[in-house]
N, C-alpha and C positions, 0 to 999 in steps of 0.2 A: 718219553722222547717227544711225544706230541706237544706237551706243555712247554718243554724246553725250546722247541722250534718256534712256538708262538711268542715266547719271551724274546727270542732273538729277532723275530720280525718286528715286534713292537719297538724294541730298542733301536733297530735300524731305521725305522720310520721316524722315531723321535730324533735320532741323530741328524737325519736329513733335514727335518723341519727346523732344527736349531742352527745347524752349521751350513745348510744349503743356501744358495743365493736366491731368495724369493723375490720375484719382481711382479708387479701388478700391471695387467693389460686391461685397459678399459676404453670404451668409446660408444658409438651408436651406429646402427644400420638403418639406412633410408632406402626407399625405392626410387624409381626414375623421376617421380614427382616430388621428391624430398619429403615424403611422408614416412613416419616410423614403421618398421617392419618387425612385428613380434614373432617369436618362435624360430628365429633364424639360428642355425647351428654355427657357432664361432669357435675355432680351435687353432692350436699351433700344429702345423703340419709335421707329421712324424712323431707326435706325442699324444698323450691322452688328456692334456691340459686344455680346457675350454669351458664354454658355458653357452646357454641359449639366451636370446634377447628377451627382455620383458615387454610389457604392453606398450612401452614408449620407445622400443627399439634399442634400449641400452643393454650393454653387457659389461661384465667385470669378472676377472679371474686372475689367479696367481700362477706363475710358472717358475720352475727352477732350471729351465733350459738355458744354456749359455751359447755364446757364439751367434751366428746368423740365424734369425728366426723368420719363418714364413707364416703369416696369418692367413687362414682360409675361412671363407664364409659360404655356407650352402643353405639354400632354401628351395623347395620344390617350385618349378616353373621359372626359375631365374638362373642365369649363367653363373657358374662358380666364380667367386672373387678371391684373388690372392694378392698379397702385398708383402714386401720385404720390410721387416721391423728393424729399426736401428736403436741403439741404446738410449738415445735421447727422444725417441718417438714411440713410447709405449702407452701414453695416455692421450685423451682427447682425440681419439681416432674417429674419423668420419668415413664410413663405407657407403657407397652408393651402388645399389644393385640394379641390374638391367634385365628385362625379360630375355629368356633364352632365345636369341635370334638365330641360332644355328638351324632350328627347324624352319620350315616354310611358315610364313605368317598365317594366322587363322582369320577366317572371315568373322568379323564381330558384328552381330546384328542386334539392334535394339528396336523396340517398337517406336519408330521415329528416328532411328539411326542405323544405317546398314553399311558397314565398312568392310570392304574386301581386303583381306590380308592373307589369302592364299589357301593352304592345303586342306582339302576335304570340304571346301566351301562352307565352313562352319560359321554360324552366327551366334552372338551372345546377347542376351537381354536380361533385364532385372524384373523382379516381381512387380515393382512399382510401375515400370513402363507398361506392363501388361494390364494392370487394373485401371490405369488412367487412360487407356486407349478406348475411345468410344466404339461400341459394338462388340467389345470382347466379353462383356458381362462378367469380367473377372476370371475368365477361363483361358487357360494356356493355348489350347488348340484353336479357339475362336480368334485369339489375337494373332496367331501365325498366319491366318488367312488374309491379313492386310499386307503381307510381304510379297515381293515378286516371286513368281514360280508356283505359289499356292493358288489353288482354284476354288471358286465359290460353289460348294455343294451344300446349300443352306438347309435342306431337309435332313441331311445326315449329321453334320457337325464334325465329321472325321476329317483327317488330313489327306488331301489329294494334291499331289505335286507333279507338275510338268507332264500332264497327260497320263500319269499312272493312277491306278486305283488305290484305295485306302490301305489295302493289305501290303502294298509296297513300301509304306512308310513305317519304320520300326522305331520303338522307344526304348531307351536304356536309362537306368538309374545307377549312378556310380559305376558305369561301364558294364553293368549286368542287365541282361535282356528282360523286358517286361512283356509277358505273353498277352495280357488283356488290359490296355491302358485306358479304355473308354468305359463310361457308365452304360447301363442298359436302359433303353427307353422304348416307347411305342413308335409305330410307324409315323414318319414325318414330324417327329419331335427330336430336335438335334441332341446328340449325345454331348457329354462334357468329359473333360479329363478327370480321372479318378483322384488325382493328386493336386493339392493346392500349389500354385506357383510360389507361395511364400516359403515352401519347404526347401527350396533350392537356391543355392548360391550362384550356380552357373546354369543357364538355360541355352543350350547350343543347338542350332537348327541347320541341318544340311539340306540344301535343295537338290543335291545330286553329286555323283562322283565322290562319295565319301571314302574315308580311309578303309583299307582292306581288312582291318581287324573287326569291322562291324559286319555282321552276317545277316543273310536272308532278307535283304531289302533292296529291291530293284530300283527304287526311286530316291528315297531320302532317309535320313536318320535324325531323330531328336534325342540328344544326349543331355541328361539332367544330372547335375552334380550337387550333392548335399555338402554342407559345411564340414570341413575337417575338424574344426574346433569351434565351440560356442561357449566362451568363458563367462558370459553374463547370465545370471539367473533372472528370469522374467516370466510373467504370466499374463494372459489376456483372454478376452472373449469377443464374439462377433455375432450379435443379433442381426437378422436381416429379414427381408420380406418373404423369404422362402424357408427360413429355419433359424437355427442357432448353432454356433460352434465356439470352441475355446480350447485352451491348452497352455503349454508353457515349457520352459526349460529350467532344469536344476543343474547348476554348474558345481563341480567338485574338483578336488585336486586331481589334475591330469585327465580330466574328462568331463562329460556332461550326459544328462538323460533328458529326452524331450518327448512330449506326447501331444497329440492333437485329436479332438473329438468333434464330430459334426453330425447334426441331425436335420434333415430336410423333410418337410411335409407340405405339399402344394395345395392341400384342400383349402386353407384360409386364403391363399393367393387366388385360386380359381373362384372363390366366393366373391372376390372384389373384381377380378379381371377374368371373366369366363372365356374358355376357348371353344373350338368347334367339336371337340371330342366328347364322348359320353363316358364319364368315369363312374364306376361303381365304388371303387376305392382308389382315390388319386395317388399319384406317385409319392413314395416315401423312400428315403435313403438314410441309412445309418452307416457312418464310416469312422474309423479310428486309425491313427498312424502313430508310430513311435520310432525313436532312434536312440541308440546308445553309442557314445564315442569314448575312446580311450586313447590317450597320448602318453605312453610310458616315457618317451623322450622326444625331443624336437624333430627327430627324423623318422618317427614311427607313428602310424595312425591305424587303429582298429575301428571299424564302424559296422553297426548292425542296424538295418532298417526293416520295419515291419508295417504292413498296411492291410486292412480288412474293410470290406464294405458289403452291405446287404441291401438289395433293391427289391421292392414289392409294389405291385399295383394290379388293379382289376379294371379292365376297359371293356365296355359293351361295343360289339362290332356287328355290322350287318353285311351279309354277302352282297357283292355288287350284282351278281346274277339273280339273286333271290331275296327281295326285301323282307320276306318272312323268316329267313334263316338267320336267327340271332344267336350269338354266343358271347360268353363273358371270358375274354382272354385273361388268364390268371398267371401273372409273371412272378417268379421267385428266382432271384439271381444272387449268388454268393461269389465273392472274389477275394482271394488271399494272395499276398506277395511278401516274400522275405528274402533279404540278401545280407550277406556278411562279406566285408572286404578288408584286406590288409595291404598297407603301403609302407615301404621303407626305403630310405636313402642310405646306402652303405658307405662306409669310409673309403671304399675303393672306387666310388663314383657310380655304382649301379643303382638304378631305380627298380625296385621289385614290387610287383602287384600280384595278388591272388584273391580270387573271389568265388563265392557260391551263391546261387539264387534259386528260389523255388516259387513257381507261379501255379495257382490253382483257380480254376473257373468252373462253376457248376450252375447250370441254368435249367430250371424246370418250368414248363409252360402247360397249363391246363386250357382246354378249348383252343388249341393251337391252330388247327385248320378247320375243324368242325366241332360242334358241341359234343362234349363228353370224351374227347380224345386227350391224350397226354404226349408230350414230347420232352425228352431230356437230352442235354448235351453236356458232357463232362470232359474237361481237358486239363492236363497238368504238364509242367516242364521243369526240369532241373538243368541249370546252366552252371558249368564249372569253367573257370578261366584263370590262367596264370601267364604273366609276361614279365620281361626284364628289358631294360634299356640302358644304354651307356654311351656317352660321347667319348670316342676313342682319340679323336684329334679335333682341331678346329674345323677340319674338313668333313668329318664323318661322325654321325650318330647312328647307332643300330638299335632297332627295337624288334624283339622276337617273342612269340607267344604260342600257347596251345589252348584249345578250348573244346568242350564237349557239351552237346545238348541231348538230353534224354527226354523224349516226348511221348505222350499218351493222349489219345482222343477216343471217346466212345459215344455213340448216340443210340437212342431207343425211342421207338414210336409205338403207341398202342391205341387201337380203336376197335371196340367190340371184339370181333374175331381176328382182326388184323394186328399182327405183332411183328416188329422189325427191330433188330439191333445189330450193331457191328462196331468194331474197334480196331485201332491201329496202334502199334508200339514201334518206335524207331529211334535211331540216334543220328546225330550229325557230329562228326569229328573233324577238326581242322587245325592246321598249323599256319601261322602267318609271320612274315618278316618284312621289315621296312628299313631301307637305308636312306637317311636324310643327308643330303650333300650340300655343302656350302661351296659352290663352284667359284664364286667371286663375291665381292661386297654387294653386287646388284643382282646376281643370278643364283637361285636356289633350286634344287631338284629333290624330288621324293620318288624313289623307286621301290615298289612293294609287290608282294605276291601272296596269294592265299591258296593253299591246297586243302580241299574239302572232300570228305567222303560221306555220302548219305546212304544209310543202310536199307531204307525202305525200297529203293530202286537199284541198289548196288552200283552206285555211280560215283566216279571220281570227277571233281571239277577243279580247274586251275583258273584263278582270277588275278591276273597281273594288272598293275596300275602304275602310270607314270604321271607326275605332276611337275610343272615348271612355273616359276615366278620370276619375272624380270622387272626391275625398277629403272625407269628412264626419266630423269628430271622430275621425280616425284610422282610420276604416273606408273601404276603397277599393272603389268600385263601378266595374265596367267593362262595356262592351258593344261587340261587334264584329259587323259584317255584311260579308260578302265573297263574291265569286264566284271559283271555281277550276276549271281545266280540265286534262285529261290525255289523252294519246293512248291508244287501246285497246292491250291487250296485243299483243306482237309476233306471238304465235301466231295471232291473228285478223287483224292487218294483213297477214300473209303471204298470207292467203286473200282479203282484200278491202281494197285500198288506199284505198278511198273511205269507210271508216267514219268517222263524225263524231267530233270530240273529245268525250270524256266530260266532263260538267260537274257541279259540286256547289256549291250555295248554302249558306253556313254562317251561322247566327245564334247568337251566344254571349253570355251574360250571367253575370256573376259578382260575388262579394263576398269580400273578404279582410280579415282583421284579425289583428294580431300584437301581443302584449303579454307582456313578462317571460318570454321563452323559450317562449311558447305561440303556436301558429298555428292559425287557423280559416279554412277556405276552402270555399266552395260555388260550383259553376258548373253552369249548365244550357246545353244546346245543341240545335239542330235542324239537320239536314243533309238537303237535298233533292237527290237524284241524278237526272240526266236524260241521255239519249243514250248509255246504256251499251250495250256490245256484247252482242247477244242471239243465241244460236245456236238458232233454231227448227228444227223437223224438216226443213224444205225450203229454208230460206234463212238467211243470216247478215246481220244488219242492226244499226242503231243505235237500235232502238226500246225498249231496256231503260230501266228507271227504278227508283226506290226511295227510301227514307228511313232516317234513323237519328236517334233522339232520346233524351235521357237527362239524368241528373244525376250530377255527380261531387262527392264529399265528402272532406274531408281534415282531419285533426287531428294536430298534432305537439306533444309536450310534453317539454321538457328540464328542467322545474323541479320535478317531483313528488318525486324523490329525487336526491341528489347522485350524479353520474357515471352517471345512468340516463336513458335516452331511449326513448320509445315513439312509434310512428306508427300511425295508423288511417286506412285508405283504403277508400273504397267507391264503386263505380260501378254505376249502373242504366242499362241500354241496351236500347232496343227497335229492332231493325233488320230491315227487310224489303227484298227486292230481286227484281226480275224481270230477270235478266241472265245472260250466258254460258249455262250449261246449265240454269239455273233458269227453266223455261218458264212458271212461275206465280209470282205475288208471294208470296214465302216467306222465312223466316228463313234466311240463309246458314249453311252447316255450321260455320263458324268462330266464329259470334257467340254470346255468352253474355249472358243478361239481367242476372245479378248477378255482380259480381266484388268480392272483399273481401280486404284484406291487413292483418294485424297484425304489425308488426315491432318487436322489442325489441333494445336494445343496452345492455350494462352494461360500463362501464369499471372495471377493478379495478387501480388504480395500484400497489398493493403487489405484485401479480403481473405488472404491466406487460402486461396482457391486455385484450382487448375480446371479450366474448361476445355473439354475435348469434343470435336465434331469430326465424324468420319463419313465419307460418302463412298460406298462400294458399288461398283458397276461390273456386270458381266454380260457378254453377248448371249443370245439364246442357245439353249441346249437341244441336241437332237432327240427325237423320240420316234417310235414306230407307229405309223398309222396303217392299220390293216386294210383300209379302203384304197390304199395306193400301192403301186408296184415297188418291189425292193424292200430293204430293211433300213431302219433309222432314216426314214425318208421325209421327215418334217422337222421343224425347229420351233421352239417356244419363243415367246417374246423375251426381250432382254430383262436382266435382273438389275434392280437398283434399290438401295436402302441408305437412307440418311439417319445416322445414329448420333446420339449425344450423351456425354457423361459429365458429371461435376464431382470433383474431389475437394472436400473442404476440411482443412486442418483446424478443427475446433480448439484443440490445445496440443501440447507436445505429445500427449498420449491418447488423443481421440481423433479419429478420422471418420468423416461421413462421406460415403460414396453413393452416388445415384446415377443410374443410366437408363436410357430408353432407346429402343430400336425402331426403325421404320417410321420416322416422324411424319413422312409424307403419306402414310397409309396406303402404300402401293401394294397391290396383290401380285406377288411374284409367283409365277407358275414354273415348277421344276420339271414336270413331266405330265403325261396324260395316260390314264388307264382306260381301256376299252372293254366293254362287255356286250354280248349279243343282246339285241333288243329289236324285235320285229316291228315295233311301232315307229322306229326311226327309218328315214328314207334310205339310208345306206346300210341298215341292219345292225348298227352299233350305237351304244350310248357312250359318249365321251365325257370322262370325269377328270378334272384337273387335279394334279398333285400340288397342294399349296401348304403353306405354314398352318399349323394347328391353331395359331392365333396371329393376328396381324402385327401385334407389338409384344415385346417383353420388357417389363419394368423391373428394375432391381434397386433396392435401397438397403444399404448395409452400414452398420456402425462398428468400427474397429477400435477396440478399447484395450490399451495396455495398462494393467494394474500395477506392474512393477517393471523395472528396467528403464531404459532411456529411449528406445526406438519405437516410435508409434507404428511404423509399418510392420514390424515383427510382431504380429498380433498373437499367433498361437505357437510361437515359433521355435523353431528349428534354427 
């Protein structure tokens, strides 16, 4: 019976192919700039007849459907396109897709181009923008410090935004949280991002009031997106003044695999350019990353990303209070990150996302505080997330999701007869929903809410958010109000599990205008902090509070001269807090009132070079002088650094990049440490906190051994 059924089915299929009316539908799909769009899903509505576009945006398929036909085209990030097909118009079809403008526009940021387009204050930049910006030294986080809202904390290298500390800025890769995005270094040696900017297709930076689906960040979000598809096989390597790296991509049918390896050893560099620190074994870093992509059909994407790095160094330190107390700080740091994500556009119009991520960070320090002691800190996190979105009408799109964070942290300290250890295990469970409303052709709204439960303190939090964008004669006005929560730092949760979740209300208003390669942007904000962890003399509680308010200005001009671009950025920020060790309402040590950046880029086609110059300025930072009344009662001199970079395209597959910081040799002071010294008139010895070296020089050669893109060196 089974064989007979198969015969009938094959006969029926053959009958249809011979006697059915087969018609060919063919054409091409372009984007709003008339460039081909590969991997678009093209089909006849109500049937299974269709195809995906090739690398040139072309499609061709046959159909036996009769009567009135409706052609549908779908691709992620663009509004669905439909058209009625007539009998005489089945070939030479040209479809032009447009970005999905039902959502509030996003802020698009590049290093040298900061465009406000609305929801979540996101910005977008490319890896090339980052490495060609003077002062970035090829690092993602250093480059972000040239944008409005980011503050200059040079001795740290971490991201501080609009008066918030670095813990308030969260990093995500493919929408999954990264627990530890920075490398580990010694004191006053700036950290770097663990992941190369070349690994990401989209680099989105939020300076505040970000979307409700992003968790545990009171100030900002950095969302990094890897490529959904990498159809070109390529390989390359990158020798530099600090090490060597390399890797590549192997493309295969419906997917690709990528790998990147990097080794850094600063001993040769310090031999040529000594710093002020005493190294027993200089800084070494080994890192490796990989990604596997699988596209079973044009509407489905599976991705797995993995990264590991190990940092080691031994540094000789002398106690400030006792010059004879010498110890060799021995650092061993391991960091691992893994995420897997799934995305699919269904035939019914739903966009489905599911992801899982695992972060692990283990740090072991010998001679951490005194000679012969040991300190260990281990933490891990599992992040699970799923969401779905659909546009129900031209008026409404809805996005809903669920996520869980499972977290663990334990610390241990040992010294002779002293032993201490403690650990915490807890979860964060959340549901979020966003309604995106197209109120008119000029007015868009985004209404969202996040309901979150934190098990460690048994607390429920609700975080609503409203964003509006209005376009008036080409000028975009936007306003956002939202509530954000974040658990206290682990070092305080280990002491008191009942600390309340820290909160921040954000109010943001801005204006943006762009015309003929010129961009004008102004944005004001007010952040109200509450329930911050406060370490008072006799008790640890959640009675801390504070505020941050200011204005960000931005101007970018590409039209003044041919091949010339300049960027002006300025931030005014007033920030005060009573939290952690700040027992009085005062300006935190990392906050600066004025931050300004002037960035110039000049492209010299005849020399195939890009010259970049950046001047970064910040007003003095507060510090505590024990010889004066009150806390945070003094201010350092202002910060200023003139940096230069040169990018030379030696050939289509070879790029040489060189950069140097602090060309004027200015000694920037970030803080002062005081130690008791009876020989001084006021009883204290004052020691400035300065850079470990007055300059940092970098020379790198990026070589592509196969493929066509010189910038995609090891790439992804």
